[in-house]
C-alpha positions, 0 to 999 in steps of 0.5 A, a space after each residue: 483377217 485386220 488390218 495393220 490400220 486396221 488395228 491401229 484403230 482398234 488401239 486408239 478406239 481402246 486406248 480412247 474408251 480407257 483414257 474416257 475412265 467412269 464417262 463424260 458425265 463423271 468427270 464433269 462432276 469431278 470437275 464441278 467438285 474441283 477436283 481433277 480426274 485421275 489422268 489429268 492427275 500424273 499430267 498435273 505432277 510429273 514432267 512433260 511428256 514423260 509418263 509411261 503407262 503401264 495395263 491401260 486395258 486390264 480389267 477385273 474378272 468379276 462375276 459376282 451381282 451383275 458386275 461382268 456387266 460393268 467393265 472399264 478399261 483399266 480398272 479404276 485405277 492408272 500406272 506406269 512410271 514417268 519423272 518429276 525434277 528429272 527423276 525417275 518416279 513411279 506412281 498409281 492414279 485412281 478414277 473416282 468415276 470408276 466405282 468411286 475408285 473402290 478397290 477390286 482383283 484387278 485393280 490391287 493387281 496393277 497397283 502392285 505390278 508398279 510397286 514391284 518395279 519401283 523396288 525392283 528398280 530402286 524408284 519413289 513409289 507415289 499413291 495418288 488416292 482417291 477412293 472410297 475403299 474396298 469393290 463390296 462387290 468382290 468380297 474377300 478378294 478386294 480385301 486380299 489386294 489391300 492386303 498385298 498392297 500393304 504387305 510391299 508398303 512394309 519391303 519397300 520401306 526404308 529402302 525407296 521413299 514412298 509418297 501418298 496424295 490423298 485428292 478425295 474421300 478414301 474409307 477404311 482400307 484405302 487409309 492404311 496404305 498411306 499410312 504405311 508410306 513415308 509422307 501423306 498429302 492432303 487437300 483442303 475441303 476435297 480430302 478424307 481419311 477414316 477407318 469409319 466414316 460419318 454414318 456408321 459411326 452415327 449408328 454405331 456411338 450415335 455421336 454425330 460428326 461431318 467429314 471434315 471435321 472428323 477426317 478432313 485436312 484440318 483434322 489429320 495435319 493438326 490433330 491426328 498427325 496423320 498428314 504430313 503437308 495441308 495444301 490450298 488445293 491440287 494444283 498446290 499439292 503437285 508443286 508440294 509434292 515436286 518440292 519435296 523430291 528436289 530434297 529426298 533422294 530415289 533410293 536409300 542405295 544412291 549418293 545424295 546430288 547438291 543441292 544447286 544454290 548461289 548462297 555463300 557459305 562464309 556466309 556471315 550470321 549478323 542477325 543473329 548476334 543477339 537474338 537470343 534473349 538475355 532474358 531466359 524465359 524469353 520466348 524467340 521463334 526458330 523458324 528466324 533461326 534456321 532461315 538465316 543459317 540455311 539457303 536461300 531461306 528455302 525451309 521445307 517445313 514437313 508435319 508443320 501444323 503438328 506438334 508445333 512445339 518441335 519444328 522437322 523439315 529439309 534445307 540445304 546447307 552450301 548446297 549439302 542437303 540437310 533434315 532439321 530437327 529444332 525446338 520452338 521456344 514460341 510454343 509451349 516454351 519449345 517442351 517435348 511432349 507426347 506429340 513432339 517425340 513422335 513426330 521428330 523421331 519419323 522424321 529422324 528416321 527417315 532421314 535415318 534410311 536414306 541417308 541424309 545428314 540431321 542438325 538439330 537445335 537445342 531449346 527445351 526446357 525438358 518435358 511437359 508435365 501432367 497427368 495428360 502426358 503420363 497417362 498417354 504415355 510420355 514415357 514410351 513415346 518420349 523414348 521413342 525420339 531417343 531411340 531414334 538418335 541412337 540407332 541413326 548413323 547418318 551425319 548427326 550435329 546437335 546446336 544449342 543454343 538456348 535450354 538442355 535440361 534434365 532428360 530431355 537434353 539427353 534425348 536432344 542428340 547429345 553427345 552421349 547418345 553418339 551425336 558425331 558434332 556438338 555445339 553451343 551458343 554462349 546462351 546455352 544453359 545445360 543442368 538438370 532442370 532450371 535455376 528456380 527448381 534445383 534450388 526448391 529441391 537442395 535448399 528446400 530447408 533455406 527460402 530465406 536466402 532462396 534469391 542468393 542461391 538461385 544466383 550460385 546454381 546460374 554461374 554455375 550450371 546456367 552456362 555451357 563451359 562444364 559440359 565442355 570441361 567434360 568435354 560432352 561439346 565440342 566447340 562453343 561458337 558465336 551465333 554470327 558463325 553458326 552457316 559457316 560452322 555447320 558447313 566445315 561440319 557437314 563436310 568432314 563427316 561425308 564419309 562417314 560410315 557406322 557399323 552397328 551390331 548386327 540382328 534382326 531388328 531392334 524392338 523400338 519401344 511402339 
């Protein structure tokens, strides 16, 4: 029988073995590729000395293809709880040094266990993904494991924040769980996501494509929109995750804490006095307006590289954390198109799920015209944004800075879809369409007097006063008091509560 000291030594021995993962040689190879190990990633991400590990000695139970002779303590994934910025979180970190991070039944059970813990205790769930996909030797058991994880992603959606870090080549089933989480972080030159890799594509379709072009960080941040944040390296990724965690709550049932700031809420926005150009066709950068009115110029932009004609991100005003959606006149004139509608709709739904007030800054000339947009389903995709705003019950404050034309005026959190407060600058233009286009239709038989008709139309409609007369605007404000007004309205809406019709769920136009 072992003595107490021998039992302590046995525990230490098993712990050292588990912490070695796939061994020193594979750990060194991971480092040579500019990547941290699974455990190092946890250490870099969480608050010092806060990680408590679950299931450190779990091993697989497979006897196929000689697997019974190859076992790693922990089975290729590190799971547990920790703190980030003092906030309790649950997390897993896949270990690429063990079978390339491939997922088997025991591996999946560990992830499911910590996901269940996160949901039961209402704390955020963070997944650090570095996996080649299903463990082929385990067959359908591995597929079943993935499905169990997917199911839990859906159950946790809208209840606790779910964040995915893609830290290596993730393929097949390994990409679908991240796709159902709220935010995906990718790292340049070391992160990859694809359903099928370049070799399979070449075999099936005869296309030749590099893994970076197919599923790298640039591809998924700029083209597909699958990822939300592109990071320079793993250290940058961890810092960005910690930054995001400062803006979002632990779950959907708690009151938000204020963000510390010394930025005065009565600060005058003198920069904005003449910021909107006199020429309504001249672009400007909406980023500058946002930075001027928020606390400490701290704007955490989400999906910064995707659909640049609309901006989404987190900030605070007077310490009140908010989500911001803003048309960007500097890109495609701020038109709504397929990508921008989907991008903004998803962001609005996240904010609404987690009780984050939404500020919408409007300068939109309409929906982007053309066959590419129509064939791609702009009607359906544009309806997603309309649906998201109409469904939202969080405080909604809308500010029209310049153009708000046509159906896009309605979609961008107008009074008619129940925004709480609708403001505009004196420079606002609210109409069915621009003066030139309207005159071409209304006065098509009197083009000789077009200039006169355009001037009359602009005098009548290219201003905010008709909408204000009808009560569709609550207030027309001078730009220099923007910050002060937004804060005052946010405070007034702190206790907003909306009762919706009882239903199982709506049918968003997916």
